[in-house]
C-alpha positions as CSV (number, residue, x, y, z in Angstrom):
1,M,16.4,59.2,-85.2
2,K,16.1,61.7,-88.3
3,L,13.0,61.2,-90.7
4,G,13.1,63.6,-93.9
5,V,9.3,64.3,-95.2
6,F,8.7,65.4,-99.2
7,D,5.7,65.9,-100.6
8,S,4.3,68.4,-103.4
9,G,2.3,70.7,-101.1
10,I,0.6,70.4,-97.4
11,G,-0.9,67.0,-97.4
12,G,3.3,65.6,-96.2
13,E,2.0,68.5,-93.1
14,A,-0.5,65.9,-92.3
15,V,2.4,63.2,-92.7
16,A,4.9,65.0,-90.3
17,E,2.6,65.4,-87.8
18,K,1.5,62.2,-87.6
19,L,5.2,60.7,-87.3
20,R,6.2,63.2,-84.8
21,A,3.7,61.6,-82.6
22,T,4.2,58.2,-83.3
23,F,8.3,58.7,-82.4
24,P,8.6,62.1,-80.7
25,T,12.5,61.5,-80.1
26,A,12.6,61.5,-83.4
27,I,13.9,64.7,-85.5
28,V,11.2,65.1,-88.4
29,H,12.0,67.6,-91.2
30,I,9.7,68.2,-94.2
31,V,10.6,70.0,-97.2
32,N,8.1,70.6,-100.3
33,D,7.5,72.1,-103.8
34,R,4.2,74.4,-103.4
35,E,5.8,76.7,-106.5
36,H,4.8,73.7,-108.5
37,V,2.1,72.2,-106.7
38,P,0.0,69.9,-108.4
39,Y,1.7,67.7,-109.5
40,G,-1.3,64.9,-110.5
41,L,-1.5,66.5,-114.2
42,R,2.2,66.3,-114.6
43,S,3.9,63.7,-117.3
44,Q,6.1,61.2,-115.3
45,S,9.3,63.2,-116.6
46,E,8.4,66.6,-114.9
47,I,7.2,65.0,-111.7
48,I,11.2,63.0,-111.5
49,T,12.6,66.4,-112.7
50,L,10.7,68.7,-109.9
51,T,10.6,65.5,-107.0
52,D,14.7,65.0,-107.2
53,K,15.0,68.8,-106.9
54,A,12.7,70.3,-104.3
55,L,14.3,66.5,-102.3
56,Q,17.9,68.0,-102.5
57,P,17.5,69.6,-98.9
58,L,17.3,66.2,-97.6
59,L,19.9,64.2,-99.2
60,D,22.9,65.3,-97.1
61,D,23.2,61.7,-95.7
62,T,22.4,62.1,-92.5
63,Y,18.5,60.9,-92.7
64,D,18.2,57.8,-91.0
65,I,14.6,57.0,-94.2
66,I,13.3,59.6,-96.0
67,V,9.6,59.4,-96.5
68,I,7.8,60.5,-100.3
69,A,4.4,61.3,-98.3
70,C,3.0,62.4,-102.8
71,N,1.5,58.9,-103.9
72,T,1.9,61.0,-107.2
73,A,5.5,61.3,-107.0
74,T,5.6,57.3,-105.3
75,A,4.2,56.6,-108.8
76,A,6.0,58.3,-111.3
77,A,9.9,58.8,-109.2
78,I,10.3,56.8,-106.4
79,E,12.3,53.9,-108.3
80,T,14.5,55.8,-110.1
81,L,15.7,57.9,-106.7
82,R,16.3,54.0,-105.1
83,S,18.0,54.3,-108.6
84,R,20.2,57.6,-108.4
85,Y,20.8,57.2,-104.4
86,P,21.2,53.8,-103.7
87,D,22.7,54.0,-100.1
88,Q,19.1,56.2,-99.1
89,L,16.5,54.6,-97.5
90,F,12.9,55.6,-99.3
91,I,9.1,54.8,-98.5
92,G,6.5,55.5,-100.5
93,L,3.1,56.2,-99.6
94,E,1.0,53.8,-102.4
95,P,-3.2,53.0,-102.4
96,M,-4.3,50.9,-100.2
97,I,-5.1,48.5,-102.9
98,K,-4.3,44.9,-101.3
99,P,-6.1,46.0,-97.5
100,A,-8.9,47.1,-100.2
101,A,-9.4,44.4,-101.5
102,A,-9.0,41.8,-98.2
103,L,-12.5,44.1,-97.2
104,T,-14.6,44.6,-99.7
105,K,-17.4,42.9,-99.3
106,T,-19.5,43.9,-102.6
107,G,-16.8,43.7,-104.5
108,V,-15.8,47.7,-105.4
109,V,-13.5,49.8,-104.2
110,A,-13.0,54.0,-105.0
111,V,-10.0,55.2,-105.0
112,C,-9.6,58.3,-105.0
113,A,-6.0,59.4,-106.6
114,T,-4.4,61.8,-108.8
115,P,-4.6,61.3,-112.5
116,A,-0.9,61.1,-112.2
117,T,-1.6,57.6,-109.8
118,L,-4.2,56.7,-111.6
119,T,-2.3,56.1,-115.3
120,S,1.2,54.9,-113.4
121,T,2.6,51.4,-114.3
122,H,3.1,51.0,-110.6
123,Y,-0.5,51.3,-109.4
124,K,-2.2,49.5,-112.6
125,D,0.8,46.5,-111.4
126,H,-0.6,46.7,-108.0
127,K,-4.7,46.7,-109.2
128,S,-3.7,43.8,-111.3
129,H,-3.3,41.3,-108.6
130,Y,-6.5,42.1,-107.7
131,N,-9.0,40.6,-110.8
132,H,-11.5,40.1,-107.9
133,V,-12.0,43.3,-107.2
134,R,-13.5,46.3,-109.5
135,F,-12.1,49.7,-108.6
136,F,-14.0,52.4,-109.4
137,E,-11.9,55.7,-110.1
138,P,-13.7,59.2,-109.7
139,N,-12.8,62.8,-111.5
140,C,-10.7,64.0,-108.0
141,S,-8.3,65.5,-110.5
142,D,-9.2,69.2,-108.9
143,W,-8.9,68.5,-105.6
144,A,-5.3,68.5,-104.6
145,S,-5.4,72.1,-105.8
146,L,-8.9,72.8,-103.8
147,I,-7.4,71.4,-101.2
148,E,-4.4,74.0,-101.7
149,S,-6.1,76.9,-101.8
150,G,-8.4,75.8,-99.0
151,S,-11.6,76.0,-102.1
152,L,-12.4,72.8,-102.1
153,E,-16.0,73.3,-101.1
154,Q,-18.3,70.2,-99.3
155,D,-20.8,70.0,-102.4
156,R,-18.3,68.9,-105.0
157,I,-16.8,66.4,-102.1
158,E,-20.0,64.5,-101.7
159,A,-20.5,64.8,-104.8
160,V,-17.5,62.4,-105.6
161,I,-18.3,60.4,-102.5
162,T,-21.8,60.3,-103.6
163,S,-20.6,58.4,-107.0
164,C,-18.3,56.4,-104.8
165,L,-21.4,54.7,-102.8
166,Q,-23.5,54.6,-106.2
167,A,-21.2,52.4,-107.7
168,H,-22.0,50.3,-104.5
169,A,-18.1,50.7,-103.2
170,D,-17.9,49.7,-99.9
171,V,-14.0,50.6,-99.3
172,I,-13.1,53.7,-100.3
173,V,-8.9,55.0,-100.3
174,L,-7.5,57.9,-99.9
175,G,-4.7,57.3,-102.6
176,C,-3.2,61.7,-102.2
177,T,-2.3,63.0,-99.0
178,H,-4.0,66.0,-100.1
179,Y,-7.4,64.3,-99.2
180,H,-6.1,63.3,-95.8
181,W,-7.1,66.7,-94.9
182,I,-10.5,66.2,-96.0
183,G,-11.0,62.8,-94.1
184,D,-13.0,63.1,-91.7
185,K,-15.8,65.4,-93.9
186,I,-15.5,61.4,-96.5
187,A,-15.8,59.3,-93.2
188,A,-18.5,62.0,-92.1
189,L,-20.7,60.9,-95.2
190,T,-19.6,57.1,-96.0
191,V,-20.7,56.5,-92.3
192,G,-22.2,52.6,-91.9
193,R,-21.7,52.4,-95.3
194,A,-17.8,52.0,-96.3
195,V,-14.7,52.3,-94.9
196,V,-12.0,54.8,-95.5
197,L,-8.3,54.0,-96.0
198,E,-5.4,56.3,-95.6
199,P,-1.5,55.1,-95.1
200,S,-0.4,57.1,-92.5
201,N,-0.2,54.1,-89.8
202,A,1.5,51.9,-92.2
203,I,4.2,54.3,-92.7
204,A,5.0,53.6,-88.9
205,S,5.2,50.1,-89.5
206,R,7.3,50.3,-92.7
207,I,9.9,52.7,-90.4
208,R,10.1,50.2,-87.6
209,E,10.6,47.4,-90.4
210,L,13.2,49.0,-92.9
211,L,15.2,49.9,-89.7
212,R,14.9,46.7,-88.2
213,L,16.3,45.3,-91.6
214,S,19.3,48.1,-91.5
215,D,19.8,47.0,-87.8
216,Q,19.6,50.3,-86.5
217,P,18.4,51.2,-83.2
218,Q,14.2,51.3,-83.4
219,P,12.5,54.9,-81.3
220,E,10.2,53.4,-78.8
């Protein structure tokens, strides 16, 4: 099995590592667009153009599945990509709204994501199915660029997570793969108070599902 992974920056590396561990016999190649990272403050048309261009090395008909390991690119571009490349299987990353809505006991879910994700029609459509849940969306607009440069300080993380807890969120969704690099820090801040969700495990399940539907051999 051959898998392609795309992210605007370093976030996709964490996803690729997880896939290599889950599917040890698979070939996993990753491409990124660090020249234009972060995507979160760009327009939808910009994101589509940049994502399509960056993906070209993976669009040679040799990849069983391409993972769009970027919530922002998924929200803005995945439908366009599926339309332009109908013979290629794509998996996108989306904020884990459904499991978060099922888990919350306070009725408040915090979604840490980029402005482009939070304002996308894709995200709003998902959120609209859970009117019984209040979605708290803290300002994480600078997180991706700070993580990319290795300069996101602990006090900035603490300030955002504290605001989530003060809003009574008992589930915190990490809606950007960049944030996976600080997942342990967030989990330490929320222990006993909130569950932290990120989609790495769900990606492997979706890969197996797509391979089954396409009648391709499934890895052990």
